[in-house]
matplotlib code that plots the C-alpha trace (Angstrom):
import matplotlib.pyplot as plt

x = [-9.7, -6.6, -7.6, -5.0, -7.3, -10.3, -12.6, -10.8, -7.7, -4.6, -1.9, 0.7, 3.2, 4.8, 2.3, 3.7, 1.6, -1.9, -4.4, -6.7, -8.2, -9.3, -7.4, -3.9, -1.6, 0.4, 3.1, 3.4, 6.6, 9.1, 7.2, 4.1, 2.1, 2.3, 0.9, -2.8, -5.2, -7.1, -10.2, -10.1, -13.3, -13.9, -13.2, -15.0, -13.0, -14.2, -13.7, -10.4, -12.1, -14.6, -14.0, -11.3, -10.3, -6.8, -6.7, -7.7, -5.4, -2.3, -3.3, -3.3, 0.4, 1.6, -0.4, 0.4, 3.2, 6.0, 4.9, 4.2, 0.4, -1.9, -5.2, -8.0, -9.4, -13.6, -14.7, -13.8, -15.3, -14.6, -10.9, -9.9, -10.0, -12.1, -10.2, -10.0, -6.3, -4.2, -0.7, 0.9, -2.5, -4.7, -7.3, -6.4, -9.6, -9.3, -6.3, -7.5, -10.6, -8.2, -5.9, -9.3, -10.2, -14.2, -15.7, -17.6, -17.0, -20.1, -20.3, -18.6]
y = [58.6, 61.0, 63.5, 61.9, 58.8, 60.5, 59.4, 60.0, 60.0, 58.2, 56.6, 54.2, 51.8, 48.5, 45.5, 45.0, 42.1, 40.0, 39.6, 37.4, 37.5, 40.8, 42.9, 44.1, 46.5, 49.4, 50.5, 54.7, 54.6, 52.4, 51.7, 50.1, 52.9, 54.4, 51.2, 51.3, 48.8, 48.0, 46.2, 45.6, 47.4, 45.3, 41.5, 39.6, 36.8, 33.7, 34.1, 32.4, 29.7, 29.2, 26.8, 28.7, 31.4, 29.9, 29.6, 33.4, 34.3, 32.6, 34.2, 37.6, 37.0, 35.6, 38.7, 41.6, 41.0, 43.1, 45.0, 48.5, 49.1, 52.0, 52.7, 55.0, 55.3, 55.2, 55.1, 53.6, 50.3, 49.8, 50.3, 49.9, 52.1, 50.8, 51.0, 50.0, 49.1, 48.3, 46.8, 48.1, 49.5, 46.4, 45.9, 43.4, 42.5, 41.4, 39.9, 37.5, 36.4, 35.9, 33.5, 31.6, 32.5, 32.5, 35.2, 34.2, 37.0, 39.1, 42.5, 45.8]
z = [43.3, 42.5, 39.8, 37.7, 37.3, 36.9, 33.8, 30.7, 32.0, 30.4, 32.0, 30.8, 32.9, 33.2, 34.4, 37.8, 39.1, 38.0, 40.5, 38.3, 34.4, 34.7, 37.3, 37.0, 38.6, 36.5, 38.0, 37.8, 39.7, 41.8, 45.0, 45.4, 46.7, 43.0, 41.6, 40.1, 40.5, 37.2, 36.3, 32.7, 31.4, 28.1, 29.7, 32.5, 33.3, 35.8, 39.0, 40.5, 42.2, 39.4, 36.0, 33.8, 36.7, 37.1, 33.3, 32.9, 35.1, 33.3, 30.1, 31.5, 33.0, 29.9, 27.4, 30.0, 32.7, 32.7, 29.7, 29.0, 29.1, 28.1, 30.1, 30.0, 33.2, 32.9, 36.7, 40.1, 41.2, 44.9, 45.4, 41.9, 38.8, 36.1, 32.6, 28.8, 28.5, 25.2, 24.5, 21.6, 20.4, 20.8, 23.6, 26.2, 26.5, 22.7, 23.5, 26.0, 23.8, 21.0, 23.9, 23.6, 27.2, 27.8, 29.9, 32.7, 35.7, 37.2, 35.6, 37.6]

ax = plt.figure().add_subplot(projection="3d")
ax.plot(x, y, z, "-o")
ax.set_aspect("equal")
plt.show()
């Protein structure tokens, strides 16, 4: 993992892609090689193929797509950065719960 994404590092950028209900990409530059794939640290969505998975992805798209998000990296899990992310100072995980999305995914 690059030094600028180590534990405690902060990064900000627009959400360029939502993969499922708890993963998204933050664009740190114009090209896709500058996108950071993030797993939300504080929300565990159901898998896409599981009940509620498609709804969780749709909710995260409504909440975050195209908006500037601020994240604090925690650790790496597989090829992603696990981070706590916020929009306007509010946790994206809290926003997902407020949208009525139930947690149900596996821990990381």
